N, CA, C and O atoms as a GROMACS GRO file, in nm:
protein
  416
    1MET      N    1   0.085  -0.116  -0.004
    1MET     CA    2   0.000   0.000   0.003
    1MET      C    3   0.087   0.121  -0.010
    1MET      O    4   0.191   0.124   0.056
    2PRO      N    5   0.053   0.226  -0.091
    2PRO     CA    6   0.138   0.355  -0.083
    2PRO      C    7   0.132   0.413   0.050
    2PRO      O    8   0.040   0.391   0.128
    3TRP      N    9   0.236   0.489   0.073
    3TRP     CA   10   0.261   0.560   0.205
    3TRP      C   11   0.156   0.657   0.219
    3TRP      O   12   0.118   0.674   0.335
    4TYR      N   13   0.098   0.727   0.128
    4TYR     CA   14   0.003   0.830   0.138
    4TYR      C   15  -0.137   0.779   0.192
    4TYR      O   16  -0.214   0.850   0.256
    5HIS      N   17  -0.160   0.646   0.158
    5HIS     CA   18  -0.277   0.588   0.206
    5HIS      C   19  -0.292   0.604   0.358
    5HIS      O   20  -0.397   0.641   0.410
    6TYR      N   21  -0.177   0.573   0.427
    6TYR     CA   22  -0.166   0.580   0.567
    6TYR      C   23  -0.186   0.710   0.604
    6TYR      O   24  -0.259   0.718   0.702
    7LEU      N   25  -0.147   0.817   0.561
    7LEU     CA   26  -0.155   0.954   0.573
    7LEU      C   27  -0.305   1.005   0.568
    7LEU      O   28  -0.355   1.083   0.649
    8LEU      N   29  -0.363   0.952   0.469
    8LEU     CA   30  -0.505   0.988   0.446
    8LEU      C   31  -0.593   0.907   0.534
    8LEU      O   32  -0.704   0.954   0.558
    9GLN      N   33  -0.563   0.795   0.586
    9GLN     CA   34  -0.650   0.733   0.676
    9GLN      C   35  -0.627   0.814   0.820
    9GLN      O   36  -0.725   0.833   0.892
   10PHE      N   37  -0.512   0.855   0.855
   10PHE     CA   38  -0.491   0.939   0.970
   10PHE      C   39  -0.566   1.067   0.956
   10PHE      O   40  -0.624   1.111   1.055
   11LEU      N   41  -0.569   1.132   0.842
   11LEU     CA   42  -0.644   1.264   0.811
   11LEU      C   43  -0.802   1.239   0.825
   11LEU      O   44  -0.876   1.324   0.873
   12SER      N   45  -0.844   1.119   0.782
   12SER     CA   46  -0.984   1.081   0.792
   12SER      C   47  -1.026   1.096   0.949
   12SER      O   48  -1.126   1.157   0.986
   13GLY      N   49  -0.937   1.034   1.032
   13GLY     CA   50  -0.980   1.038   1.189
   13GLY      C   51  -0.987   1.187   1.224
   13GLY      O   52  -1.082   1.232   1.287
   14VAL      N   53  -0.890   1.259   1.184
   14VAL     CA   54  -0.877   1.394   1.218
   14VAL      C   55  -1.003   1.476   1.186
   14VAL      O   56  -1.065   1.540   1.271
   15LEU      N   57  -1.037   1.467   1.046
   15LEU     CA   58  -1.168   1.540   1.001
   15LEU      C   59  -1.288   1.500   1.064
   15LEU      O   60  -1.368   1.584   1.106
   16LEU      N   61  -1.308   1.370   1.075
   16LEU     CA   62  -1.434   1.321   1.144
   16LEU      C   63  -1.434   1.376   1.292
   16LEU      O   64  -1.538   1.420   1.341
   17THR      N   65  -1.335   1.373   1.350
   17THR     CA   66  -1.345   1.433   1.498
   17THR      C   67  -1.354   1.574   1.499
   17THR      O   68  -1.418   1.625   1.591
   18ASN      N   69  -1.300   1.647   1.412
   18ASN     CA   70  -1.306   1.803   1.409
   18ASN      C   71  -1.448   1.836   1.364
   18ASN      O   72  -1.498   1.942   1.403
   19GLY      N   73  -1.514   1.759   1.289
   19GLY     CA   74  -1.656   1.776   1.246
   19GLY      C   75  -1.752   1.786   1.362
   19GLY      O   76  -1.845   1.866   1.365
   20ILE      N   77  -1.723   1.696   1.463
   20ILE     CA   78  -1.837   1.664   1.559
   20ILE      C   79  -1.867   1.796   1.639
   20ILE      O   80  -1.981   1.842   1.642
   21PRO      N   81  -1.772   1.849   1.698
   21PRO     CA   82  -1.805   1.967   1.788
   21PRO      C   83  -1.872   2.089   1.708
   21PRO      O   84  -1.958   2.160   1.760
   22HIS      N   85  -1.829   2.106   1.591
   22HIS     CA   86  -1.882   2.221   1.499
   22HIS      C   87  -2.031   2.186   1.474
   22HIS      O   88  -2.123   2.260   1.508
   23PHE      N   89  -2.050   2.063   1.409
   23PHE     CA   90  -2.188   2.022   1.365
   23PHE      C   91  -2.288   2.036   1.496
   23PHE      O   92  -2.396   2.095   1.491
   24VAL      N   93  -2.238   1.978   1.603
   24VAL     CA   94  -2.330   1.966   1.729
   24VAL      C   95  -2.362   2.107   1.774
   24VAL      O   96  -2.478   2.144   1.788
   25HIS      N   97  -2.263   2.181   1.794
   25HIS     CA   98  -2.302   2.321   1.832
   25HIS      C   99  -2.377   2.395   1.732
   25HIS      O  100  -2.463   2.473   1.773
   26GLY      N  101  -2.359   2.385   1.615
   26GLY     CA  102  -2.454   2.430   1.513
   26GLY      C  103  -2.593   2.382   1.513
   26GLY      O  104  -2.691   2.457   1.507
   27LEU      N  105  -2.598   2.249   1.519
   27LEU     CA  106  -2.735   2.198   1.544
   27LEU      C  107  -2.812   2.245   1.666
   27LEU      O  108  -2.935   2.252   1.666
   28SER      N  109  -2.737   2.277   1.769
   28SER     CA  110  -2.803   2.322   1.895
   28SER      C  111  -2.826   2.466   1.880
   28SER      O  112  -2.893   2.521   1.967
   29GLY      N  113  -2.776   2.543   1.773
   29GLY     CA  114  -2.810   2.672   1.774
   29GLY      C  115  -2.715   2.767   1.834
   29GLY      O  116  -2.741   2.887   1.833
   30ALA      N  117  -2.600   2.718   1.890
   30ALA     CA  118  -2.505   2.782   1.967
   30ALA      C  119  -2.396   2.831   1.879
   30ALA      O  120  -2.362   2.761   1.783
   31PRO      N  121  -2.330   2.962   1.905
   31PRO     CA  122  -2.222   2.986   1.839
   31PRO      C  123  -2.106   2.910   1.869
   31PRO      O  124  -2.124   2.843   1.970
   32PHE      N  125  -1.985   2.894   1.815
   32PHE     CA  126  -1.876   2.821   1.840
   32PHE      C  127  -1.762   2.872   1.770
   32PHE      O  128  -1.783   2.938   1.668
   33GLN      N  129  -1.644   2.849   1.809
   33GLN     CA  130  -1.514   2.895   1.756
   33GLN      C  131  -1.506   2.818   1.626
   33GLN      O  132  -1.543   2.702   1.615
   34SER      N  133  -1.450   2.898   1.520
   34SER     CA  134  -1.429   2.819   1.400
   34SER      C  135  -1.312   2.902   1.338
   34SER      O  136  -1.275   3.008   1.389
   35PRO      N  137  -1.254   2.848   1.224
   35PRO     CA  138  -1.135   2.912   1.137
   35PRO      C  139  -1.200   3.054   1.076
   35PRO      O  140  -1.123   3.144   1.040
   36PHE      N  141  -1.336   3.069   1.067
   36PHE     CA  142  -1.383   3.167   0.985
   36PHE      C  143  -1.422   3.294   1.079
   36PHE      O  144  -1.467   3.397   1.029
   37ALA      N  145  -1.400   3.278   1.220
   37ALA     CA  146  -1.428   3.369   1.316
   37ALA      C  147  -1.313   3.485   1.329
   37ALA      O  148  -1.199   3.461   1.289
   38LYS      N  149  -1.338   3.580   1.372
   38LYS     CA  150  -1.224   3.665   1.394
   38LYS      C  151  -1.197   3.684   1.550
   38LYS      O  152  -1.291   3.732   1.614
   39PRO      N  153  -1.090   3.654   1.614
   39PRO     CA  154  -0.971   3.597   1.548
   39PRO      C  155  -1.005   3.450   1.515
   39PRO      O  156  -1.084   3.394   1.591
   40PRO      N  157  -0.954   3.381   1.408
   40PRO     CA  158  -0.966   3.247   1.385
   40PRO      C  159  -0.949   3.164   1.496
   40PRO      O  160  -0.851   3.178   1.568
   41GLY      N  161  -1.042   3.072   1.520
   41GLY     CA  162  -1.023   2.962   1.615
   41GLY      C  163  -1.040   3.018   1.756
   41GLY      O  164  -1.029   2.940   1.851
   42VAL      N  165  -1.069   3.158   1.778
   42VAL     CA  166  -1.088   3.194   1.904
   42VAL      C  167  -1.224   3.277   1.913
   42VAL      O  168  -1.307   3.253   2.001
   43GLY      N  169  -1.242   3.377   1.816
   43GLY     CA  170  -1.394   3.419   1.799
   43GLY      C  171  -1.493   3.316   1.767
   43GLY      O  172  -1.458   3.205   1.728
   44GLU      N  173  -1.616   3.349   1.783
   44GLU     CA  174  -1.720   3.259   1.761
   44GLU      C  175  -1.789   3.283   1.631
   44GLU      O  176  -1.822   3.398   1.602
   45SER      N  177  -1.814   3.184   1.550
   45SER     CA  178  -1.909   3.182   1.432
   45SER      C  179  -2.040   3.156   1.458
   45SER      O  180  -2.068   3.104   1.566
   46SER      N  181  -2.128   3.182   1.378
   46SER     CA  182  -2.277   3.152   1.388
   46SER      C  183  -2.300   3.006   1.397
   46SER      O  184  -2.213   2.926   1.363
   47ALA      N  185  -2.410   2.974   1.440
   47ALA     CA  186  -2.465   2.839   1.434
   47ALA      C  187  -2.455   2.777   1.288
   47ALA      O  188  -2.400   2.670   1.265
   48LEU      N  189  -2.509   2.850   1.204
   48LEU     CA  190  -2.518   2.805   1.066
   48LEU      C  191  -2.391   2.789   0.988
   48LEU      O  192  -2.384   2.713   0.892
   49VAL      N  193  -2.277   2.869   1.035
   49VAL     CA  194  -2.153   2.852   0.977
   49VAL      C  195  -2.100   2.735   1.029
   49VAL      O  196  -2.042   2.656   0.955
   50ASN      N  197  -2.116   2.710   1.170
   50ASN     CA  198  -2.056   2.572   1.235
   50ASN      C  199  -2.138   2.454   1.170
   50ASN      O  200  -2.071   2.352   1.155
   51VAL      N  201  -2.251   2.447   1.134
   51VAL     CA  202  -2.329   2.339   1.088
   51VAL      C  203  -2.256   2.301   0.943
   51VAL      O  204  -2.232   2.184   0.912
   52TYR      N  205  -2.228   2.409   0.866
   52TYR     CA  206  -2.158   2.389   0.727
   52TYR      C  207  -2.010   2.348   0.749
   52TYR      O  208  -1.965   2.264   0.671
   53TRP      N  209  -1.940   2.389   0.834
   53TRP     CA  210  -1.804   2.369   0.867
   53TRP      C  211  -1.793   2.210   0.916
   53TRP      O  212  -1.713   2.127   0.873
   54GLY      N  213  -1.891   2.191   1.012
   54GLY     CA  214  -1.876   2.056   1.078
   54GLY      C  215  -1.913   1.954   0.979
   54GLY      O  216  -1.849   1.849   0.975
   55PHE      N  217  -2.025   1.978   0.886
   55PHE     CA  218  -2.068   1.883   0.782
   55PHE      C  219  -1.948   1.868   0.673
   55PHE      O  220  -1.905   1.759   0.636
   56ALA      N  221  -1.906   1.978   0.634
   56ALA     CA  222  -1.775   1.973   0.547
   56ALA      C  223  -1.656   1.868   0.594
   56ALA      O  224  -1.600   1.789   0.517
   57ASN      N  225  -1.628   1.883   0.740
   57ASN     CA  226  -1.527   1.798   0.796
   57ASN      C  227  -1.589   1.661   0.790
   57ASN      O  228  -1.526   1.570   0.737
   58LEU      N  229  -1.697   1.642   0.836
   58LEU     CA  230  -1.770   1.497   0.841
   58LEU      C  231  -1.760   1.445   0.703
   58LEU      O  232  -1.702   1.338   0.685
   59VAL      N  233  -1.812   1.511   0.602
   59VAL     CA  234  -1.814   1.452   0.473
   59VAL      C  235  -1.662   1.423   0.423
   59VAL      O  236  -1.638   1.313   0.373
   60GLY      N  237  -1.566   1.515   0.435
   60GLY     CA  238  -1.433   1.487   0.399
   60GLY      C  239  -1.372   1.363   0.463
   60GLY      O  240  -1.305   1.278   0.405
   61GLY      N  241  -1.406   1.367   0.597
   61GLY     CA  242  -1.352   1.232   0.673
   61GLY      C  243  -1.403   1.121   0.632
   61GLY      O  244  -1.326   1.026   0.621
   62ALA      N  245  -1.542   1.103   0.600
   62ALA     CA  246  -1.605   0.989   0.549
   62ALA      C  247  -1.554   0.965   0.413
   62ALA      O  248  -1.516   0.850   0.392
   63VAL      N  249  -1.546   1.043   0.323
   63VAL     CA  250  -1.496   1.024   0.171
   63VAL      C  251  -1.348   0.963   0.189
   63VAL      O  252  -1.317   0.861   0.127
   64LEU      N  253  -1.264   1.024   0.268
   64LEU     CA  254  -1.128   0.976   0.287
   64LEU      C  255  -1.128   0.838   0.343
   64LEU      O  256  -1.046   0.759   0.295
   65LEU      N  257  -1.216   0.792   0.447
   65LEU     CA  258  -1.232   0.682   0.502
   65LEU      C  259  -1.300   0.569   0.410
   65LEU      O  260  -1.266   0.451   0.420
   66THR      N  261  -1.385   0.607   0.333
   66THR     CA  262  -1.424   0.508   0.231
   66THR      C  263  -1.326   0.481   0.118
   66THR      O  264  -1.302   0.367   0.078
   67ARG      N  265  -1.271   0.590   0.069
   67ARG     CA  266  -1.196   0.590  -0.052
   67ARG      C  267  -1.046   0.520  -0.012
   67ARG      O  268  -0.978   0.456  -0.093
   68PHE      N  269  -1.009   0.543   0.125
   68PHE     CA  270  -0.877   0.480   0.149
   68PHE      C  271  -0.910   0.387   0.288
   68PHE      O  272  -0.853   0.402   0.396
   69ALA      N  273  -1.005   0.299   0.259
   69ALA     CA  274  -1.041   0.243   0.390
   69ALA      C  275  -0.936   0.148   0.425
   69ALA      O  276  -0.881   0.080   0.339
   70PRO      N  277  -0.905   0.141   0.560
   70PRO     CA  278  -0.798   0.059   0.632
   70PRO      C  279  -0.817  -0.079   0.603
   70PRO      O  280  -0.929  -0.126   0.623
   71VAL      N  281  -0.718  -0.158   0.555
   71VAL     CA  282  -0.731  -0.303   0.535
   71VAL      C  283  -0.659  -0.387   0.625
   71VAL      O  284  -0.666  -0.510   0.626
   72SER      N  285  -0.577  -0.303   0.716
   72SER     CA  286  -0.485  -0.374   0.817
   72SER      C  287  -0.506  -0.310   0.945
   72SER      O  288  -0.569  -0.204   0.948
   73ARG      N  289  -0.459  -0.365   1.054
   73ARG     CA  290  -0.453  -0.311   1.201
   73ARG      C  291  -0.386  -0.160   1.206
   73ARG      O  292  -0.424  -0.065   1.274
   74ILE      N  293  -0.275  -0.168   1.111
   74ILE     CA  294  -0.206  -0.020   1.133
   74ILE      C  295  -0.294   0.091   1.070
   74ILE      O  296  -0.293   0.204   1.118
   75GLY      N  297  -0.366   0.061   0.970
   75GLY     CA  298  -0.453   0.151   0.910
   75GLY      C  299  -0.562   0.202   1.005
   75GLY      O  300  -0.593   0.321   1.008
   76TRP      N  301  -0.618   0.109   1.082
   76TRP     CA  302  -0.724   0.154   1.174
   76TRP      C  303  -0.662   0.207   1.288
   76TRP      O  304  -0.734   0.280   1.355
   77LEU      N  305  -0.516   0.184   1.337
   77LEU     CA  306  -0.447   0.239   1.436
   77LEU      C  307  -0.422   0.393   1.398
   77LEU      O  308  -0.424   0.482   1.484
   78LEU      N  309  -0.400   0.414   1.268
   78LEU     CA  310  -0.383   0.544   1.234
   78LEU      C  311  -0.514   0.640   1.224
   78LEU      O  312  -0.508   0.763   1.230
   79VAL      N  313  -0.616   0.575   1.209
   79VAL     CA  314  -0.734   0.648   1.214
   79VAL      C  315  -0.764   0.676   1.359
   79VAL      O  316  -0.807   0.786   1.395
   80ALA      N  317  -0.743   0.578   1.438
   80ALA     CA  318  -0.761   0.612   1.579
   80ALA      C  319  -0.664   0.717   1.643
   80ALA      O  320  -0.700   0.798   1.728
   81VAL      N  321  -0.540   0.706   1.596
   81VAL     CA  322  -0.452   0.819   1.631
   81VAL      C  323  -0.483   0.956   1.595
   81VAL      O  324  -0.463   1.055   1.665
   82GLY      N  325  -0.536   0.952   1.474
   82GLY     CA  326  -0.587   1.081   1.413
   82GLY      C  327  -0.710   1.137   1.510
   82GLY      O  328  -0.712   1.254   1.548
   83VAL      N  329  -0.806   1.045   1.542
   83VAL     CA  330  -0.927   1.083   1.630
   83VAL      C  331  -0.864   1.125   1.759
   83VAL      O  332  -0.899   1.232   1.809
   84LEU      N  333  -0.771   1.049   1.820
   84LEU     CA  334  -0.725   1.087   1.971
   84LEU      C  335  -0.638   1.224   1.964
   84LEU      O  336  -0.640   1.306   2.056
   85LEU      N  337  -0.568   1.237   1.857
   85LEU     CA  338  -0.483   1.368   1.855
   85LEU      C  339  -0.564   1.487   1.835
   85LEU      O  340  -0.552   1.585   1.908
   86MET      N  341  -0.651   1.480   1.733
   86MET     CA  342  -0.747   1.585   1.720
   86MET      C  343  -0.849   1.617   1.852
   86MET      O  344  -0.876   1.729   1.894
   87GLY      N  345  -0.893   1.502   1.899
   87GLY     CA  346  -0.970   1.513   2.011
   87GLY      C  347  -0.890   1.594   2.132
   87GLY      O  348  -0.937   1.684   2.200
   88THR      N  349  -0.769   1.543   2.139
   88THR     CA  350  -0.685   1.611   2.256
   88THR      C  351  -0.662   1.754   2.213
   88THR      O  352  -0.664   1.842   2.300
   89GLY      N  353  -0.643   1.782   2.103
   89GLY     CA  354  -0.598   1.926   2.050
   89GLY      C  355  -0.728   2.005   2.076
   89GLY      O  356  -0.723   2.108   2.142
   90ASN      N  357  -0.849   1.958   2.024
   90ASN     CA  358  -0.970   2.039   2.032
   90ASN      C  359  -0.997   2.061   2.190
   90ASN      O  360  -1.019   2.173   2.234
   91ALA      N  361  -0.993   1.955   2.265
   91ALA     CA  362  -1.028   1.959   2.400
   91ALA      C  363  -0.934   2.078   2.477
   91ALA      O  364  -0.980   2.161   2.556
   92THR      N  365  -0.811   2.067   2.442
   92THR     CA  366  -0.709   2.164   2.502
   92THR      C  367  -0.729   2.308   2.466
   92THR      O  368  -0.726   2.400   2.546
   93HIS      N  369  -0.752   2.319   2.316
   93HIS     CA  370  -0.770   2.449   2.263
   93HIS      C  371  -0.895   2.526   2.316
   93HIS      O  372  -0.892   2.641   2.361
   94PHE      N  373  -1.004   2.448   2.304
   94PHE     CA  374  -1.132   2.500   2.342
   94PHE      C  375  -1.146   2.515   2.494
   94PHE      O  376  -1.220   2.603   2.538
   95ALA      N  377  -1.090   2.446   2.561
   95ALA     CA  378  -1.098   2.471   2.725
   95ALA      C  379  -0.998   2.606   2.752
   95ALA      O  380  -1.029   2.685   2.840
   96LYS      N  381  -0.887   2.625   2.676
   96LYS     CA  382  -0.826   2.756   2.708
   96LYS      C  383  -0.906   2.880   2.653
   96LYS      O  384  -0.905   2.988   2.711
   97VAL      N  385  -0.980   2.854   2.530
   97VAL     CA  386  -1.052   2.965   2.488
   97VAL      C  387  -1.168   2.998   2.588
   97VAL      O  388  -1.188   3.113   2.626
   98ARG      N  389  -1.244   2.892   2.629
   98ARG     CA  390  -1.354   2.900   2.732
   98ARG      C  391  -1.289   2.970   2.862
   98ARG      O  392  -1.348   3.064   2.913
   99ALA      N  393  -1.187   2.930   2.906
   99ALA     CA  394  -1.137   2.976   3.035
   99ALA      C  395  -1.097   3.123   3.024
   99ALA      O  396  -1.115   3.202   3.116
  100SER      N  397  -1.035   3.160   2.897
  100SER     CA  398  -1.006   3.317   2.886
  100SER      C  399  -1.132   3.398   2.870
  100SER      O  400  -1.131   3.516   2.903
  101LYS      N  401  -1.249   3.336   2.816
  101LYS     CA  402  -1.374   3.420   2.798
  101LYS      C  403  -1.437   3.420   2.948
  101LYS      O  404  -1.512   3.513   2.980
  102SER      N  405  -1.412   3.334   3.025
  102SER     CA  406  -1.500   3.336   3.159
  102SER      C  407  -1.415   3.441   3.255
  102SER      O  408  -1.467   3.489   3.356
  103HIS      N  409  -1.287   3.470   3.216
  103HIS     CA  410  -1.214   3.552   3.305
  103HIS      C  411  -1.223   3.704   3.253
  103HIS      O  412  -1.181   3.800   3.317
  104ALA      N  413  -1.290   3.712   3.116
  104ALA     CA  414  -1.300   3.854   3.059
  104ALA      C  415  -1.406   3.917   3.116
  104ALA      O  416  -1.433   4.033   3.084
   0.00000   0.00000   0.00000
């Protein structure tokens, strides 16, 4: 299997995980941080922007996962590592953003 398949399997986990908080906040009608806010990743975008951004991430992750579906344990491990790294990064970043907003 070409090396880039492994990279794309990892990226599928990243995109799927990143799509979840944006899509859920958007569906609930809550504003949430996004790359389109000012400042990016710190300011909040509207619920509708987050629905679209979350959906784009979920679709991108699903397309990569189906197109480059893991056929070995290492492939599934890379998907899981992508999920865990993005989840850890999101949790850390959003916790810092929320803590700074509660002190403001």
